[in-house]
N, C-alpha and C positions, 0 to 999 in steps of 0.2 A: 666133842671138844677138839680144838685144834692143837697143833704142836706147841709146846712151851718154847718161848723165844728168848733170845738174849735180852731184849728190852724189858720183858716181863721179869726175868731173873734180876736184872739190874735194879728195877723198881723195888723188888722185894729186899734185895741187899741194902739199898738205901733206907727203906722203911724200917727194917729190923736192926741194922747195925751201922747206919751212916755211910759216909763215903770219904775216902782219903782225898786230900787236895791233890790236884794234878793228875788224877786218874779219871779217864773217860770210860765209864762202864758200858756205855752204849756203842762203843767202837768195836768192830770185829777184831781189832788188834788185841783185845784182852782175852779172847777165847782160849789161848794157850798159855796165858800167864798164870803161874800158881796163885791160888787165893791168898796165901801168906804175903806174897809180893804186892797184892792189891789191898792189903790191910785187913784181911778177914781170917780169923782163926776158926778152929773146928767148932767152937761153941756158937759163933755167929752163923756158921753154915747149918748147924743143927736147928737153930732158931728159925732160920729161913725155910728149911725143908719142913719144919713143923707147920708153918703157916701155909706152905704149898699143899701139904697133906690135907689140912682143913678145907682149903679152898678148892682143890682139884681132885682130891681123893688119891693122891700119889703116895704109895707105901714104899719107903726106903729104910733099910736098916741103918742104925747109927754107924756101923762099920763101913757100909757102902758110902755113906756121906763123907766120912773121913778119908776114904780112899780116893774120892773124886777131887783131885788136886787142882783142877782147872775148871773154869766155866764150861768149856766144851765137854769135858767128861761128866760134869754134873747135869748139864742139859741132856746129854745122851741117856743117862740113867733115868732122869725125870720122864723123858719122852717114851722110853721103853716101858715105864711103869704107869703111864696114863691109863685110866680104866678101860677105854676102848681098845688100847693096844694089847690088853691081856687076853 
């Protein structure tokens, strides 16, 4: 499997929790913007990571997900946890 990307994460965020108007999740500019500023709370992130777990086998603790405050941090955690990265 390949690295999990921002466009993939953006698609999952939209699918699971919608998208705030005026936010371009596909832009690299959002990588360091806190999820709360993008309109996503911890419950939305837990739902998204649950879907990623089912689809890609990525195991992340709830605490780790809550600590990932930006898309960049969450992508780093996801990619470090991909099955072939283990």
